[in-house]
C-alpha positions in Angstrom: 113.2 -94.3 -131.4 109.7 -93.5 -130.1 107.2 -91.2 -131.6 103.8 -89.9 -130.6 100.6 -90.1 -132.6 98.2 -87.2 -133.1 95.3 -86.8 -130.7 92.9 -88.1 -133.4 95.1 -91.1 -134.2 95.6 -91.9 -130.5 91.9 -91.9 -129.9 91.2 -94.0 -133.0 93.8 -96.6 -131.8 92.4 -96.8 -128.3 88.8 -96.8 -129.3 89.5 -99.9 -131.3 90.3 -101.7 -128.0 87.0 -100.5 -126.4 88.1 -97.3 -124.7 85.1 -95.0 -124.6 85.8 -91.9 -126.6 83.6 -88.8 -126.9 82.4 -88.0 -130.5 84.5 -85.7 -132.6 85.3 -84.8 -136.2 88.7 -84.1 -137.8 88.2 -81.2 -140.1 90.5 -80.2 -142.9 89.1 -76.7 -143.5 87.3 -74.0 -141.5 84.1 -74.7 -143.5 84.4 -78.4 -142.7 84.8 -77.5 -139.0 81.7 -75.4 -139.1 79.6 -78.1 -140.7 80.8 -80.6 -138.1 79.9 -78.2 -135.3 76.4 -77.6 -136.7 75.9 -81.4 -136.6 77.1 -81.7 -133.0 75.2 -78.7 -131.7 76.7 -75.9 -129.6 78.9 -75.1 -127.7 81.9 -77.0 -129.2 85.6 -77.1 -128.7 88.2 -76.8 -131.5 91.8 -78.0 -131.2 94.7 -78.1 -133.7 95.6 -81.7 -134.3 99.0 -82.9 -135.5 101.5 -85.8 -135.1 103.9 -83.7 -133.0 101.5 -81.5 -130.9 101.6 -82.7 -127.3 100.9 -79.5 -125.3 98.1 -77.7 -127.1 96.8 -75.6 -124.2 100.2 -74.2 -123.4 100.6 -73.1 -127.0 97.1 -71.6 -127.3 95.9 -74.2 -129.7 92.6 -74.9 -128.0 89.3 -72.9 -128.4 86.6 -73.5 -125.9 82.9 -72.6 -125.7 82.4 -71.8 -129.4 78.8 -70.9 -129.7 78.0 -70.7 -133.5 79.3 -71.5 -136.9 81.0 -68.1 -137.4 83.0 -68.6 -134.2 84.0 -72.1 -135.3 85.1 -70.9 -138.7 87.2 -68.1 -137.3 88.7 -70.4 -134.6 89.6 -73.1 -137.1 91.2 -70.6 -139.5 93.3 -69.2 -136.6 94.4 -72.7 -135.5 95.4 -73.8 -139.0 97.3 -70.5 -139.4 99.2 -71.1 -136.1 100.5 -74.5 -137.2 104.2 -74.8 -137.8 105.9 -77.3 -140.1 107.2 -79.2 -137.1 103.6 -79.8 -135.9 102.8 -82.1 -138.9 99.2 -80.8 -138.5 96.4 -83.0 -139.8 93.5 -80.7 -139.3 91.2 -79.2 -136.6 89.4 -81.5 -134.1 85.9 -80.3 -133.4 83.9 -81.9 -130.6 80.9 -81.1 -128.3 81.9 -79.6 -125.0 81.8 -82.4 -122.4 81.1 -81.0 -119.0 81.6 -82.6 -115.6 82.8 -81.5 -112.2 85.0 -84.6 -111.7 87.9 -85.9 -113.7 90.0 -89.0 -113.7 93.3 -89.8 -115.4 94.2 -93.2 -116.9 97.1 -94.5 -118.9 99.8 -96.9 -119.7 103.5 -96.6 -118.8 106.5 -98.8 -119.4 108.5 -99.5 -116.2 112.2 -100.4 -117.0 112.1 -103.3 -114.5 108.5 -104.6 -114.6 107.3 -103.7 -118.1 103.9 -102.2 -119.0 101.6 -100.9 -116.3 98.0 -99.6 -116.3 97.3 -96.5 -114.1 94.2 -94.9 -112.8 94.0 -91.8 -110.7 92.1 -88.7 -109.6 92.6 -86.0 -112.2 91.9 -82.3 -112.6 93.3 -79.6 -110.4 93.6 -82.1 -107.5 95.8 -84.6 -109.4 99.3 -83.4 -108.2 98.1 -82.4 -104.8 96.5 -85.7 -103.7 98.6 -88.1 -105.9 95.7 -90.6 -105.6 96.6 -93.4 -108.1 96.3 -97.2 -108.5 98.7 -99.2 -110.7 98.6 -102.8 -112.0 100.9 -104.8 -114.3 99.6 -105.7 -117.8 97.6 -107.8 -118.4 94.7 -106.9 -116.0 91.4 -108.6 -115.5 88.0 -107.2 -114.7 88.6 -108.0 -111.1 91.9 -106.1 -111.2 90.1 -103.1 -112.7 87.4 -103.1 -110.1 90.1 -103.3 -107.4 91.9 -100.3 -108.9 88.8 -98.2 -108.6 88.3 -99.3 -105.0 91.9 -98.4 -104.1 91.4 -94.8 -104.9 91.3 -92.9 -101.6 89.1 -90.1 -102.8 86.0 -92.3 -102.9 83.7 -89.4 -102.1 84.2 -88.1 -105.7 83.0 -91.3 -107.1 79.6 -91.3 -105.4 76.8 -88.8 -106.1 78.4 -85.4 -106.3 77.0 -81.9 -106.7 73.8 -83.2 -108.2 75.5 -85.6 -110.6 74.9 -89.3 -110.4 77.5 -91.7 -108.9 80.2 -93.0 -111.2 79.2 -95.8 -113.5 82.2 -97.9 -112.6 81.8 -100.2 -115.6 82.7 -97.3 -117.8 86.1 -97.0 -116.0 86.6 -100.7 -116.1 86.1 -100.5 -119.9 88.9 -97.9 -120.1 91.3 -99.9 -118.0 90.6 -103.2 -119.8 91.0 -101.4 -123.2 94.3 -100.0 -122.2 95.5 -103.4 -121.1 94.3 -105.0 -124.3 96.1 -102.4 -126.4 99.3 -103.1 -124.5 99.0 -106.8 -125.0 98.3 -106.5 -128.7 101.0 -104.0 -129.5 104.6 -104.6 -128.3 105.6 -101.2 -129.6 103.0 -99.3 -127.4 105.3 -97.4 -125.0 102.7 -95.2 -123.2 99.2 -93.9 -123.4 97.8 -90.9 -121.6 94.0 -90.3 -121.1 93.9 -87.0 -119.3 91.3 -86.0 -118.6 88.6 -88.7 -118.3 85.6 -86.5 -117.6 82.8 -88.0 -115.6 79.8 -86.9 -117.6 76.3 -88.1 -116.5 78.1 -90.6 -114.3 80.1 -92.1 -117.1 83.9 -91.7 -117.7 84.6 -90.4 -121.2 88.1 -89.8 -122.7 88.3 -86.3 -124.2 92.0 -86.2 -124.8 94.6 -88.9 -125.6 98.2 -89.2 -126.4 99.8 -92.5 -127.5 103.6 -93.1 -127.8 104.9 -95.8 -130.0 108.5 -97.1 -130.1 110.5 -99.6 -132.1 110.7 -102.9 -130.2 113.2 -105.6 -131.1 111.4 -109.0 -131.4 113.1 -111.9 -132.9 115.8 -109.7 -134.4 113.2 -107.5 -136.1 112.4 -103.9 -135.0 108.6 -103.3 -134.9 107.5 -99.8 -135.7 104.1 -98.1 -135.3 100.7 -99.2 -136.7 98.9 -97.9 -139.7 95.8 -95.9 -138.7 92.9 -94.7 -140.8 91.0 -91.5 -140.3 89.6 -90.9 -136.8 86.1 -89.8 -136.0 86.8 -90.2 -132.3 86.4 -87.5 -129.6 87.6 -84.7 -127.4 87.3 -81.4 -125.5 89.9 -79.2 -124.0 93.5 -80.2 -123.5 
């Protein structure tokens, strides 16, 4: 049976394979959240984090554009109070607001016929409308990753855009190679979702992540998940 990791644990796992993650702090209390926000500078985002929370925005578990410590304290208290026993909440994620007019999506999926695949696509509000994606079987090389970027039809979004610099394609290559490396190293990695990858100052940064692990039979032994330490990885809204 598969299970998902919390956002913080998902980011921690993927960061270990070189996926660029925005800075963040997992706070256990409202006061801890406010101290973290003071350290990052304002505005910040706060999100409830838990092992079984997959759709935070739909449930109102995200607070954006928090401008001072008082707002963070109040938001963190509200989020912790909104947690249900089923959420297996681990705290409140606090992170700087990462802004960018362009978004990508990247991830891993398991095809029943071909096995694990790496995906890259145009994200944001255009994602479903344009369905602009590139897919490769694991493992991929740097050449494969470069080709995936080139295959996206919406190349205009990857150049200079609305006063922002052109995409640093090496940052996207790092994401794709990191996802592939994670899949190679972990037979029980069923899927990973980085949505969105915000293009900030030209670089792609993951601000949300969801990893799914599942038992995999190997040599008669079922492999489960991996043990993860605390995460100081990153995020914004999701």
